[in-house]
NUGULUM-699796 format. One record per atom (N, C-alpha, C): residue in three letters; residue number from 1; x, y, z. Coordinates in Angstrom, 3 decimals, always signed. Layout:
// NUGULUM-699796
[r "Ala", NUM, [X, Y, Z]]
...
END
This chain:
// NUGULUM-699796
[r "Leu", 1, [+8.904, -51.105, +26.771]]
[r "Leu", 1, [+7.587, -50.494, +26.557]]
[r "Leu", 1, [+7.486, -49.187, +27.394]]
[r "Arg", 2, [+8.080, -49.272, +28.568]]
[r "Arg", 2, [+8.022, -48.105, +29.450]]
[r "Arg", 2, [+8.815, -46.937, +28.805]]
[r "Leu", 3, [+9.989, -47.253, +28.231]]
[r "Leu", 3, [+10.807, -46.245, +27.569]]
[r "Leu", 3, [+10.022, -45.612, +26.373]]
[r "Val", 4, [+9.326, -46.417, +25.598]]
[r "Val", 4, [+8.543, -45.934, +24.496]]
[r "Val", 4, [+7.430, -45.050, +24.977]]
[r "Ala", 5, [+6.777, -45.416, +26.046]]
[r "Ala", 5, [+5.697, -44.614, +26.605]]
[r "Ala", 5, [+6.228, -43.230, +27.086]]
[r "Val", 6, [+7.368, -43.219, +27.730]]
[r "Val", 6, [+7.946, -41.974, +28.196]]
[r "Val", 6, [+8.357, -41.088, +27.009]]
[r "Met", 7, [+8.997, -41.684, +25.997]]
[r "Met", 7, [+9.397, -40.928, +24.800]]
[r "Met", 7, [+8.179, -40.387, +24.093]]
[r "Arg", 8, [+7.140, -41.158, +24.043]]
[r "Arg", 8, [+5.890, -40.684, +23.363]]
[r "Arg", 8, [+5.299, -39.531, +24.117]]
[r "Ala", 9, [+5.269, -39.598, +25.423]]
[r "Ala", 9, [+4.740, -38.493, +26.222]]
[r "Ala", 9, [+5.569, -37.238, +26.087]]
[r "Val", 10, [+6.900, -37.389, +26.042]]
[r "Val", 10, [+7.790, -36.231, +25.858]]
[r "Val", 10, [+7.582, -35.587, +24.512]]
[r "Leu", 11, [+7.515, -36.465, +23.485]]
[r "Leu", 11, [+7.347, -35.958, +22.101]]
[r "Leu", 11, [+5.963, -35.260, +21.976]]
[r "Glu", 12, [+4.916, -35.813, +22.571]]
[r "Glu", 12, [+3.618, -35.165, +22.474]]
[r "Glu", 12, [+3.574, -33.854, +23.195]]
[r "Ser", 13, [+4.243, -33.757, +24.350]]
[r "Ser", 13, [+4.296, -32.500, +25.067]]
[r "Ser", 13, [+5.084, -31.450, +24.238]]
[r "Glu", 14, [+6.181, -31.875, +23.612]]
[r "Glu", 14, [+6.936, -30.943, +22.734]]
[r "Glu", 14, [+6.095, -30.491, +21.566]]
[r "Lys", 15, [+5.359, -31.446, +21.001]]
[r "Lys", 15, [+4.500, -31.100, +19.845]]
[r "Lys", 15, [+3.441, -30.076, +20.270]]
[r "Ala", 16, [+2.837, -30.295, +21.430]]
[r "Ala", 16, [+1.845, -29.357, +21.900]]
[r "Ala", 16, [+2.458, -27.981, +22.187]]
[r "Ala", 17, [+3.669, -27.941, +22.759]]
[r "Ala", 17, [+4.307, -26.665, +23.009]]
[r "Ala", 17, [+4.658, -25.953, +21.702]]
[r "Val", 18, [+5.077, -26.685, +20.710]]
[r "Val", 18, [+5.407, -26.026, +19.379]]
[r "Val", 18, [+4.148, -25.507, +18.770]]
[r "Leu", 19, [+3.085, -26.307, +18.765]]
[r "Leu", 19, [+1.823, -25.876, +18.189]]
[r "Leu", 19, [+1.268, -24.657, +18.902]]
[r "Lys", 20, [+1.401, -24.637, +20.247]]
[r "Lys", 20, [+0.899, -23.529, +21.013]]
[r "Lys", 20, [+1.711, -22.251, +20.682]]
[r "Arg", 21, [+2.998, -22.400, +20.580]]
[r "Arg", 21, [+3.862, -21.260, +20.271]]
[r "Arg", 21, [+3.621, -20.772, +18.831]]
[r "Asp", 22, [+3.486, -21.644, +17.904]]
[r "Asp", 22, [+3.330, -21.277, +16.492]]
[r "Asp", 22, [+1.916, -20.920, +16.143]]
[r "His", 23, [+0.980, -21.231, +17.031]]
[r "His", 23, [-0.420, -20.935, +16.756]]
[r "His", 23, [-0.638, -19.404, +16.661]]
[r "His", 24, [+0.003, -18.656, +17.515]]
[r "His", 24, [-0.164, -17.227, +17.535]]
[r "His", 24, [+0.796, -16.509, +16.567]]
[r "Leu", 25, [+1.819, -17.191, +16.143]]
[r "Leu", 25, [+2.807, -16.556, +15.258]]
[r "Leu", 25, [+2.242, -16.108, +13.910]]
[r "Pro", 26, [+1.491, -16.922, +13.219]]
[r "Pro", 26, [+1.087, -16.509, +11.869]]
[r "Pro", 26, [+0.282, -15.207, +11.840]]
[r "Leu", 27, [-0.655, -15.019, +12.769]]
[r "Leu", 27, [-1.502, -13.826, +12.756]]
[r "Leu", 27, [-0.671, -12.564, +12.902]]
[r "Ser", 28, [+0.181, -12.551, +13.924]]
[r "Ser", 28, [+0.999, -11.338, +14.156]]
[r "Ser", 28, [+2.065, -11.206, +13.063]]
[r "Phe", 29, [+2.600, -12.338, +12.653]]
[r "Phe", 29, [+3.621, -12.271, +11.582]]
[r "Phe", 29, [+3.047, -11.732, +10.303]]
[r "His", 30, [+1.853, -12.250, +9.930]]
[r "His", 30, [+1.243, -11.776, +8.664]]
[r "His", 30, [+0.812, -10.352, +8.792]]
[r "Arg", 31, [+0.308, -9.929, +9.918]]
[r "Arg", 31, [-0.100, -8.521, +10.097]]
[r "Arg", 31, [+1.163, -7.606, +9.998]]
[r "Arg", 32, [+2.257, -8.010, +10.619]]
[r "Arg", 32, [+3.494, -7.200, +10.531]]
[r "Arg", 32, [+4.014, -7.171, +9.122]]
[r "Gln", 33, [+3.933, -8.318, +8.439]]
[r "Gln", 33, [+4.387, -8.406, +7.069]]
[r "Gln", 33, [+3.575, -7.507, +6.179]]
[r "Glu", 34, [+2.256, -7.531, +6.401]]
[r "Glu", 34, [+1.346, -6.634, +5.630]]
[r "Glu", 34, [+1.668, -5.145, +5.881]]
[r "Glu", 35, [+1.953, -4.800, +7.128]]
[r "Glu", 35, [+2.296, -3.424, +7.464]]
[r "Glu", 35, [+3.569, -3.015, +6.760]]
[r "Leu", 36, [+4.547, -3.863, +6.802]]
[r "Leu", 36, [+5.851, -3.566, +6.147]]
[r "Leu", 36, [+5.684, -3.435, +4.638]]
[r "Lys", 37, [+4.872, -4.320, +4.055]]
[r "Lys", 37, [+4.629, -4.278, +2.624]]
[r "Lys", 37, [+3.946, -2.963, +2.232]]
[r "Phe", 38, [+2.981, -2.542, +3.064]]
[r "Phe", 38, [+2.262, -1.285, +2.748]]
[r "Phe", 38, [+3.212, -0.074, +2.908]]
[r "Ser", 39, [+4.033, -0.077, +4.000]]
[r "Ser", 39, [+4.893, +1.065, +4.182]]
[r "Ser", 39, [+5.953, +1.120, +3.113]]
[r "Leu", 40, [+6.438, -0.029, +2.647]]
[r "Leu", 40, [+7.406, -0.044, +1.546]]
[r "Leu", 40, [+6.802, +0.472, +0.276]]
[r "Gly", 41, [+5.574, +0.068, -0.014]]
[r "Gly", 41, [+4.863, +0.538, -1.205]]
[r "Gly", 41, [+4.636, +2.024, -1.117]]
[r "Leu", 42, [+4.306, +2.563, +0.077]]
[r "Leu", 42, [+4.089, +3.977, +0.239]]
[r "Leu", 42, [+5.364, +4.745, +0.075]]
[r "Gln", 43, [+6.470, +4.221, +0.600]]
[r "Gln", 43, [+7.738, +4.907, +0.437]]
[r "Gln", 43, [+8.132, +4.925, -1.031]]
[r "Arg", 44, [+7.896, +3.852, -1.723]]
[r "Arg", 44, [+8.225, +3.797, -3.160]]
[r "Arg", 44, [+7.358, +4.794, -3.918]]
[r "Leu", 45, [+6.115, +4.915, -3.526]]
[r "Leu", 45, [+5.207, +5.894, -4.157]]
[r "Leu", 45, [+5.695, +7.328, -3.894]]
[r "Arg", 46, [+6.053, +7.612, -2.641]]
[r "Arg", 46, [+6.625, +8.935, -2.310]]
[r "Arg", 46, [+7.863, +9.260, -3.151]]
[r "His", 47, [+8.699, +8.229, -3.321]]
[r "His", 47, [+9.906, +8.417, -4.070]]
[r "His", 47, [+9.573, +8.732, -5.553]]
[r "Arg", 48, [+8.551, +8.054, -6.100]]
[r "Arg", 48, [+8.133, +8.363, -7.461]]
[r "Arg", 48, [+7.614, +9.786, -7.580]]
[r "Val", 49, [+6.868, +10.240, -6.586]]
[r "Val", 49, [+6.376, +11.642, -6.624]]
[r "Val", 49, [+7.546, +12.592, -6.620]]
[r "His", 50, [+8.593, +12.333, -5.802]]
[r "His", 50, [+9.776, +13.168, -5.779]]
[r "His", 50, [+10.518, +13.106, -7.110]]
[r "Glu", 51, [+10.574, +11.939, -7.702]]
[r "Glu", 51, [+11.204, +11.830, -9.044]]
[r "Glu", 51, [+10.471, +12.622, -10.094]]
[r "Ile", 52, [+9.116, +12.606, -10.013]]
[r "Ile", 52, [+8.329, +13.373, -10.949]]
[r "Ile", 52, [+8.591, +14.851, -10.729]]
[r "Gln", 53, [+8.644, +15.279, -9.477]]
[r "Gln", 53, [+8.921, +16.684, -9.143]]
[r "Gln", 53, [+10.284, +17.075, -9.677]]
[r "Ala", 54, [+11.299, +16.265, -9.473]]
[r "Ala", 54, [+12.642, +16.568, -9.962]]
[r "Ala", 54, [+12.692, +16.646, -11.472]]
[r "Leu", 55, [+12.050, +15.697, -12.105]]
[r "Leu", 55, [+12.008, +15.736, -13.571]]
[r "Leu", 55, [+11.269, +16.914, -14.124]]
[r "Arg", 56, [+10.202, +17.306, -13.419]]
[r "Arg", 56, [+9.462, +18.478, -13.813]]
[r "Arg", 56, [+10.293, +19.722, -13.642]]
[r "Asp", 57, [+11.042, +19.791, -12.542]]
[r "Asp", 57, [+11.926, +20.947, -12.292]]
[r "Asp", 57, [+13.020, +21.060, -13.332]]
[r "Glu", 58, [+13.487, +19.938, -13.835]]
[r "Glu", 58, [+14.544, +19.958, -14.858]]
[r "Glu", 58, [+14.006, +20.306, -16.248]]
[r "Gly", 59, [+12.694, +20.343, -16.396]]
[r "Gly", 59, [+12.078, +20.500, -17.668]]
[r "Gly", 59, [+12.419, +21.752, -18.390]]
[r "Pro", 60, [+11.807, +21.955, -19.589]]
[r "Pro", 60, [+12.189, +23.121, -20.412]]
[r "Pro", 60, [+11.732, +24.446, -19.848]]
[r "Gly", 61, [+10.903, +24.455, -18.803]]
[r "Gly", 61, [+10.434, +25.707, -18.254]]
[r "Gly", 61, [+11.500, +26.467, -17.430]]
[r "Arg", 62, [+12.513, +25.755, -16.981]]
[r "Arg", 62, [+13.578, +26.429, -16.194]]
[r "Arg", 62, [+14.577, +27.117, -17.071]]
[r "Ala", 63, [+14.931, +28.313, -16.676]]
[r "Ala", 63, [+15.913, +29.107, -17.470]]
[r "Ala", 63, [+17.291, +28.463, -17.328]]
[r "Gly", 64, [+17.922, +28.286, -18.459]]
[r "Gly", 64, [+19.280, +27.757, -18.457]]
[r "Gly", 64, [+19.353, +26.246, -18.318]]
[r "Ala", 65, [+18.198, +25.573, -18.299]]
[r "Ala", 65, [+18.225, +24.123, -18.144]]
[r "Ala", 65, [+18.610, +23.475, -19.474]]
[r "Val", 66, [+19.378, +22.452, -19.387]]
[r "Val", 66, [+19.758, +21.703, -20.566]]
[r "Val", 66, [+18.609, +20.859, -20.980]]
[r "Gln", 67, [+18.219, +20.874, -22.238]]
[r "Gln", 67, [+17.103, +20.088, -22.704]]
[r "Gln", 67, [+17.455, +18.586, -22.727]]
[r "Asn", 68, [+16.688, +17.826, -22.060]]
[r "Asn", 68, [+16.894, +16.360, -21.978]]
[r "Asn", 68, [+15.963, +15.732, -23.001]]
[r "Pro", 69, [+16.503, +15.091, -23.993]]
[r "Pro", 69, [+15.645, +14.495, -25.027]]
[r "Pro", 69, [+14.792, +13.345, -24.549]]
[r "Thr", 70, [+15.114, +12.723, -23.443]]
[r "Thr", 70, [+14.337, +11.591, -22.947]]
[r "Thr", 70, [+13.268, +12.039, -21.974]]
[r "Ala", 71, [+13.285, +13.297, -21.552]]
[r "Ala", 71, [+12.308, +13.759, -20.514]]
[r "Ala", 71, [+10.865, +13.661, -20.959]]
[r "Pro", 72, [+10.489, +14.006, -22.192]]
[r "Pro", 72, [+9.083, +13.843, -22.544]]
[r "Pro", 72, [+8.584, +12.394, -22.482]]
[r "Arg", 73, [+9.452, +11.424, -22.804]]
[r "Arg", 73, [+9.017, +10.042, -22.704]]
[r "Arg", 73, [+9.059, +9.524, -21.254]]
[r "Glu", 74, [+10.080, +9.984, -20.472]]
[r "Glu", 74, [+10.207, +9.479, -19.122]]
[r "Glu", 74, [+9.081, +9.935, -18.224]]
[r "Leu", 75, [+8.667, +11.162, -18.358]]
[r "Leu", 75, [+7.665, +11.705, -17.438]]
[r "Leu", 75, [+6.337, +10.924, -17.480]]
[r "Pro", 76, [+5.743, +10.699, -18.671]]
[r "Pro", 76, [+4.507, +9.894, -18.699]]
[r "Pro", 76, [+4.712, +8.469, -18.146]]
[r "Thr", 77, [+5.838, +7.872, -18.484]]
[r "Thr", 77, [+6.135, +6.543, -17.933]]
[r "Thr", 77, [+6.244, +6.532, -16.442]]
[r "Leu", 78, [+6.928, +7.525, -15.905]]
[r "Leu", 78, [+7.126, +7.625, -14.464]]
[r "Leu", 78, [+5.759, +7.882, -13.775]]
[r "Ile", 79, [+4.900, +8.713, -14.393]]
[r "Ile", 79, [+3.605, +8.970, -13.809]]
[r "Ile", 79, [+2.713, +7.714, -13.872]]
[r "Leu", 80, [+2.753, +6.978, -14.965]]
[r "Leu", 80, [+1.990, +5.728, -15.049]]
[r "Leu", 80, [+2.421, +4.712, -14.009]]
[r "Glu", 81, [+3.737, +4.617, -13.792]]
[r "Glu", 81, [+4.227, +3.708, -12.775]]
[r "Glu", 81, [+3.745, +4.142, -11.382]]
[r "Ala", 82, [+3.766, +5.447, -11.125]]
[r "Ala", 82, [+3.318, +5.951, -9.824]]
[r "Ala", 82, [+1.849, +5.681, -9.660]]
[r "Val", 83, [+1.053, +5.842, -10.702]]
[r "Val", 83, [-0.405, +5.590, -10.595]]
[r "Val", 83, [-0.623, +4.109, -10.319]]
[r "Lys", 84, [+0.104, +3.212, -10.947]]
[r "Lys", 84, [-0.001, +1.764, -10.687]]
[r "Lys", 84, [+0.320, +1.466, -9.237]]
[r "Glu", 85, [+1.396, +2.112, -8.711]]
[r "Glu", 85, [+1.742, +1.881, -7.311]]
[r "Glu", 85, [+0.674, +2.475, -6.362]]
[r "Leu", 86, [+0.072, +3.577, -6.757]]
[r "Leu", 86, [-1.023, +4.154, -5.946]]
[r "Leu", 86, [-2.182, +3.217, -5.917]]
[r "Glu", 87, [-2.540, +2.595, -7.056]]
[r "Glu", 87, [-3.623, +1.655, -7.090]]
[r "Glu", 87, [-3.329, +0.393, -6.278]]
[r "Ala", 88, [-2.058, -0.061, -6.310]]
[r "Ala", 88, [-1.668, -1.200, -5.518]]
[r "Ala", 88, [-1.782, -0.893, -3.978]]
[r "Ala", 89, [-1.374, +0.285, -3.625]]
[r "Ala", 89, [-1.460, +0.697, -2.191]]
[r "Ala", 89, [-2.908, +0.799, -1.808]]
[r "Lys", 90, [-3.768, +1.310, -2.704]]
[r "Lys", 90, [-5.178, +1.422, -2.437]]
[r "Lys", 90, [-5.784, +0.009, -2.219]]
[r "Gln", 91, [-5.396, -0.956, -3.019]]
[r "Gln", 91, [-5.877, -2.332, -2.856]]
[r "Gln", 91, [-5.479, -2.867, -1.487]]
[r "Gln", 92, [-4.246, -2.570, -1.058]]
[r "Gln", 92, [-3.823, -3.048, +0.272]]
[r "Gln", 92, [-4.669, -2.447, +1.372]]
[r "Val", 93, [-4.959, -1.160, +1.253]]
[r "Val", 93, [-5.812, -0.475, +2.233]]
[r "Val", 93, [-7.226, -1.059, +2.220]]
[r "Leu", 94, [-7.771, -1.297, +1.038]]
[r "Leu", 94, [-9.124, -1.829, +0.984]]
[r "Leu", 94, [-9.180, -3.277, +1.480]]
[r "Lys", 95, [-8.122, -4.038, +1.269]]
[r "Lys", 95, [-8.056, -5.401, +1.806]]
[r "Lys", 95, [-8.022, -5.336, +3.307]]
[r "Arg", 96, [-7.259, -4.393, +3.891]]
[r "Arg", 96, [-7.219, -4.278, +5.323]]
[r "Arg", 96, [-8.553, -3.839, +5.892]]
[r "Ile", 97, [-9.251, -2.941, +5.208]]
[r "Ile", 97, [-10.614, -2.526, +5.604]]
[r "Ile", 97, [-11.555, -3.710, +5.580]]
[r "Gln", 98, [-11.457, -4.516, +4.554]]
[r "Gln", 98, [-12.336, -5.684, +4.455]]
[r "Gln", 98, [-12.072, -6.685, +5.599]]
[r "Ile", 99, [-10.802, -6.847, +5.954]]
[r "Ile", 99, [-10.452, -7.723, +7.081]]
[r "Ile", 99, [-11.044, -7.185, +8.368]]
[r "Trp", 100, [-10.923, -5.849, +8.543]]
[r "Trp", 100, [-11.453, -5.219, +9.739]]
[r "Trp", 100, [-12.953, -5.403, +9.811]]
[r "Lys", 101, [-13.678, -5.282, +8.684]]
[r "Lys", 101, [-15.117, -5.447, +8.679]]
[r "Lys", 101, [-15.503, -6.888, +9.031]]
[r "Arg", 102, [-14.712, -7.834, +8.488]]
[r "Arg", 102, [-15.001, -9.253, +8.761]]
[r "Arg", 102, [-14.769, -9.543, +10.254]]
[r "Gln", 103, [-13.724, -8.988, +10.821]]
[r "Gln", 103, [-13.443, -9.206, +12.243]]
[r "Gln", 103, [-14.543, -8.573, +13.098]]
[r "Gln", 104, [-15.098, -7.448, +12.664]]
[r "Gln", 104, [-16.205, -6.820, +13.379]]
[r "Gln", 104, [-17.424, -7.714, +13.296]]
[r "Gln", 105, [-17.685, -8.348, +12.172]]
[r "Gln", 105, [-18.825, -9.240, +12.057]]
[r "Gln", 105, [-18.658, -10.439, +12.973]]
[r "Leu", 106, [-17.409, -11.004, +12.980]]
[r "Leu", 106, [-17.185, -12.155, +13.857]]
[r "Leu", 106, [-17.259, -11.830, +15.304]]
[r "Ala", 107, [-17.027, -10.567, +15.644]]
[r "Ala", 107, [-17.109, -10.168, +17.048]]
[r "Ala", 107, [-18.528, -10.298, +17.589]]
[r "Gly", 108, [-19.505, -10.199, +16.678]]
[r "Gly", 108, [-20.906, -10.427, +17.088]]
[r "Gly", 108, [-21.148, -11.859, +17.512]]
[r "Asn", 109, [-20.277, -12.763, +17.125]]
[r "Asn", 109, [-20.395, -14.166, +17.512]]
[r "Asn", 109, [-19.458, -14.513, +18.690]]
[r "Gly", 110, [-18.809, -13.467, +19.221]]
[r "Gly", 110, [-17.975, -13.706, +20.381]]
[r "Gly", 110, [-16.485, -13.788, +20.085]]
[r "Ala", 111, [-16.073, -13.550, +18.875]]
[r "Ala", 111, [-14.651, -13.579, +18.529]]
[r "Ala", 111, [-13.973, -12.351, +19.098]]
[r "Ile", 112, [-12.658, -12.449, +19.310]]
[r "Ile", 112, [-11.903, -11.311, +19.816]]
[r "Ile", 112, [-11.806, -10.280, +18.721]]
[r "Phe", 113, [-12.027, -9.029, +19.065]]
[r "Phe", 113, [-12.056, -7.943, +18.063]]
[r "Phe", 113, [-11.251, -6.770, +18.557]]
[r "Glu", 114, [-10.243, -6.378, +17.782]]
[r "Glu", 114, [-9.457, -5.205, +18.109]]
[r "Glu", 114, [-10.119, -3.991, +17.482]]
[r "Glu", 115, [-10.689, -3.136, +18.333]]
[r "Glu", 115, [-11.448, -1.998, +17.801]]
[r "Glu", 115, [-10.612, -0.795, +17.495]]
[r "Asn", 116, [-9.316, -0.888, +17.633]]
[r "Asn", 116, [-8.426, +0.269, +17.355]]
[r "Asn", 116, [-8.399, +0.582, +15.866]]
[r "Leu", 117, [-8.925, +1.707, +15.479]]
[r "Leu", 117, [-8.943, +2.109, +14.069]]
[r "Leu", 117, [-7.782, +3.020, +13.711]]
[r "Ala", 118, [-6.907, +3.363, +14.676]]
[r "Ala", 118, [-5.825, +4.251, +14.414]]
[r "Ala", 118, [-4.868, +3.795, +13.308]]
[r "Pro", 119, [-4.451, +2.522, +13.269]]
[r "Pro", 119, [-3.576, +2.108, +12.175]]
[r "Pro", 119, [-4.247, +2.199, +10.796]]
[r "Leu", 120, [-5.521, +1.845, +10.780]]
[r "Leu", 120, [-6.243, +1.913, +9.497]]
[r "Leu", 120, [-6.421, +3.366, +9.062]]
[r "Gln", 121, [-6.690, +4.229, +10.028]]
[r "Gln", 121, [-6.847, +5.652, +9.720]]
[r "Gln", 121, [-5.540, +6.252, +9.206]]
[r "Glu", 122, [-4.419, +5.831, +9.830]]
[r "Glu", 122, [-3.092, +6.339, +9.408]]
[r "Glu", 122, [-2.830, +5.899, +7.948]]
[r "Arg", 123, [-3.170, +4.665, +7.635]]
[r "Arg", 123, [-3.010, +4.174, +6.281]]
[r "Arg", 123, [-3.745, +5.013, +5.277]]
[r "Cys", 124, [-5.015, +5.209, +5.579]]
[r "Cys", 124, [-5.883, +6.012, +4.685]]
[r "Cys", 124, [-5.364, +7.427, +4.541]]
[r "Glu", 125, [-5.022, +8.067, +5.649]]
[r "Glu", 125, [-4.531, +9.446, +5.587]]
[r "Glu", 125, [-3.246, +9.555, +4.822]]
[r "Ser", 126, [-2.300, +8.623, +5.059]]
[r "Ser", 126, [-1.037, +8.728, +4.324]]
[r "Ser", 126, [-1.197, +8.448, +2.855]]
[r "Leu", 127, [-2.126, +7.553, +2.504]]
[r "Leu", 127, [-2.404, +7.270, +1.076]]
[r "Leu", 127, [-3.058, +8.478, +0.388]]
[r "Val", 128, [-3.994, +9.093, +1.105]]
[r "Val", 128, [-4.632, +10.294, +0.500]]
[r "Val", 128, [-3.649, +11.445, +0.378]]
[r "Lys", 129, [-2.723, +11.554, +1.308]]
[r "Lys", 129, [-1.707, +12.607, +1.235]]
[r "Lys", 129, [-0.846, +12.397, -0.021]]
[r "Val", 130, [-0.383, +11.183, -0.212]]
[r "Val", 130, [+0.452, +10.885, -1.368]]
[r "Val", 130, [-0.393, +11.054, -2.677]]
[r "Tyr", 131, [-1.644, +10.619, -2.579]]
[r "Tyr", 131, [-2.586, +10.768, -3.742]]
[r "Tyr", 131, [-2.649, +12.246, -4.164]]
[r "Ser", 132, [-2.827, +13.133, -3.177]]
[r "Ser", 132, [-2.964, +14.556, -3.537]]
[r "Ser", 132, [-1.678, +15.130, -4.072]]
[r "Gln", 133, [-0.510, +14.667, -3.545]]
[r "Gln", 133, [+0.760, +15.131, -4.073]]
[r "Gln", 133, [+0.931, +14.683, -5.500]]
[r "Leu", 134, [+0.598, +13.429, -5.763]]
[r "Leu", 134, [+0.738, +12.879, -7.115]]
[r "Leu", 134, [-0.212, +13.590, -8.092]]
[r "Gln", 135, [-1.398, +13.841, -7.663]]
[r "Gln", 135, [-2.393, +14.502, -8.501]]
[r "Gln", 135, [-1.894, +15.968, -8.800]]
[r "Gln", 136, [-1.312, +16.628, -7.842]]
[r "Gln", 136, [-0.790, +17.980, -8.068]]
[r "Gln", 136, [+0.327, +17.909, -9.096]]
[r "Gln", 137, [+1.179, +16.956, -8.981]]
[r "Gln", 137, [+2.278, +16.817, -9.967]]
[r "Gln", 137, [+1.728, +16.550, -11.378]]
[r "Val", 138, [+0.729, +15.722, -11.450]]
[r "Val", 138, [+0.133, +15.411, -12.759]]
[r "Val", 138, [-0.501, +16.649, -13.338]]
[r "Met", 139, [-1.218, +17.375, -12.499]]
[r "Met", 139, [-1.858, +18.629, -13.030]]
[r "Met", 139, [-0.823, +19.677, -13.407]]
[r "Ala", 140, [+0.317, +19.701, -12.740]]
[r "Ala", 140, [+1.347, +20.640, -13.088]]
[r "Ala", 140, [+1.992, +20.363, -14.436]]
[r "Val", 141, [+2.016, +19.090, -14.824]]
[r "Val", 141, [+2.603, +18.714, -16.097]]
[r "Val", 141, [+1.588, +18.273, -17.095]]
[r "Ser", 142, [+0.359, +18.709, -16.902]]
[r "Ser", 142, [-0.762, +18.229, -17.765]]
[r "Ser", 142, [-0.522, +18.581, -19.240]]
[r "Ala", 143, [+0.119, +19.719, -19.505]]
[r "Ala", 143, [+0.369, +20.076, -20.889]]
[r "Ala", 143, [+1.337, +19.107, -21.592]]
[r "Glu", 144, [+2.237, +18.534, -20.832]]
[r "Glu", 144, [+3.205, +17.629, -21.419]]
[r "Glu", 144, [+2.633, +16.203, -21.599]]
[r "Leu", 145, [+1.536, +15.913, -20.972]]
[r "Leu", 145, [+0.992, +14.578, -21.015]]
[r "Leu", 145, [+0.155, +14.298, -22.255]]
[r "Gly", 146, [-0.407, +15.349, -22.782]]
[r "Gly", 146, [-1.226, +15.169, -23.994]]
[r "Gly", 146, [-2.688, +14.952, -23.713]]
[r "Pro", 147, [-3.517, +15.117, -24.740]]
[r "Pro", 147, [-4.962, +15.046, -24.555]]
[r "Pro", 147, [-5.476, +13.598, -24.330]]
[r "Glu", 148, [-4.671, +12.618, -24.674]]
[r "Glu", 148, [-5.153, +11.241, -24.523]]
[r "Glu", 148, [-4.854, +10.687, -23.150]]
[r "Leu", 149, [-3.697, +10.970, -22.620]]
[r "Leu", 149, [-3.234, +10.376, -21.350]]
[r "Leu", 149, [-3.881, +11.092, -20.145]]
[r "Leu", 150, [-4.026, +12.390, -20.185]]
[r "Leu", 150, [-4.526, +13.133, -19.044]]
[r "Leu", 150, [-5.931, +12.697, -18.600]]
[r "Pro", 151, [-6.915, +12.562, -19.506]]
[r "Pro", 151, [-8.249, +12.134, -19.067]]
[r "Pro", 151, [-8.212, +10.726, -18.407]]
[r "Arg", 152, [-7.400, +9.841, -18.984]]
[r "Arg", 152, [-7.293, +8.456, -18.398]]
[r "Arg", 152, [-6.700, +8.526, -16.986]]
[r "Leu", 153, [-5.692, +9.357, -16.809]]
[r "Leu", 153, [-5.110, +9.479, -15.479]]
[r "Leu", 153, [-6.058, +10.087, -14.484]]
[r "Leu", 154, [-6.748, +11.122, -14.887]]
[r "Leu", 154, [-7.747, +11.746, -14.009]]
[r "Leu", 154, [-8.827, +10.757, -13.633]]
[r "Glu", 155, [-9.249, +9.941, -14.558]]
[r "Glu", 155, [-10.281, +8.921, -14.298]]
[r "Glu", 155, [-9.760, +7.907, -13.308]]
[r "Arg", 156, [-8.511, +7.483, -13.447]]
[r "Arg", 156, [-7.924, +6.550, -12.471]]
[r "Arg", 156, [-7.784, +7.199, -11.087]]
[r "Phe", 157, [-7.402, +8.466, -11.053]]
[r "Phe", 157, [-7.338, +9.180, -9.744]]
[r "Phe", 157, [-8.727, +9.221, -9.113]]
[r "Asn", 158, [-9.744, +9.550, -9.863]]
[r "Asn", 158, [-11.098, +9.602, -9.313]]
[r "Asn", 158, [-11.546, +8.232, -8.798]]
[r "Glu", 159, [-11.168, +7.168, -9.498]]
[r "Glu", 159, [-11.549, +5.833, -9.086]]
[r "Glu", 159, [-10.874, +5.442, -7.783]]
[r "Val", 160, [-9.599, +5.843, -7.638]]
[r "Val", 160, [-8.877, +5.553, -6.382]]
[r "Val", 160, [-9.556, +6.250, -5.217]]
[r "Leu", 161, [-9.816, +7.545, -5.356]]
[r "Leu", 161, [-10.399, +8.283, -4.259]]
[r "Leu", 161, [-11.837, +7.860, -3.955]]
[r "Ser", 162, [-12.628, +7.600, -4.991]]
[r "Ser", 162, [-14.043, +7.217, -4.744]]
[r "Ser", 162, [-14.088, +5.841, -4.086]]
[r "Ser", 163, [-13.233, +4.930, -4.472]]
[r "Ser", 163, [-13.270, +3.611, -3.835]]
[r "Ser", 163, [-12.841, +3.678, -2.393]]
[r "Leu", 164, [-11.901, +4.515, -2.081]]
[r "Leu", 164, [-11.464, +4.692, -0.693]]
[r "Leu", 164, [-12.592, +5.301, +0.161]]
[r "Val", 165, [-13.252, +6.307, -0.378]]
[r "Val", 165, [-14.344, +6.975, +0.358]]
[r "Val", 165, [-15.542, +6.033, +0.516]]
[r "Lys", 166, [-15.875, +5.311, -0.508]]
[r "Lys", 166, [-17.070, +4.437, -0.440]]
[r "Lys", 166, [-16.888, +3.265, +0.505]]
[r "Arg", 167, [-15.675, +2.780, +0.634]]
[r "Arg", 167, [-15.474, +1.596, +1.456]]
[r "Arg", 167, [-15.045, +1.988, +2.879]]
END
């Protein structure tokens, strides 16, 4: 019985140590995972903008450029994919803003609150920078997009910016 009591005490102390160690892991782990996911999405979005720029530069407007028969179809598709990624990145930023607001509310009840807005500001600024680059690319190729696609894209751009500003 003594051996069982000692083993039980050892196992309970190990269980407490594991719970204490893993208690703090999920918050920092999830925050880091969220940051990595956002930065990866932003890099992918920047790459799409560069692809659109390269495709636009290869277009029929350049002297001596070989006409690519798939370019008119690829450009709208590439732009639509970029806009979807922009909207996904916007959702991640808005989710993070909502979490920050909730933490601020809980701070009124005595919860720990990190008041540093620099990471959130960096996210918003980098997203708006990519947003403006993408919008410039879309406006540069507006003649190739057609009268149906351009108004829908501009509406989606306005929705992204207005939701960021409002929240």
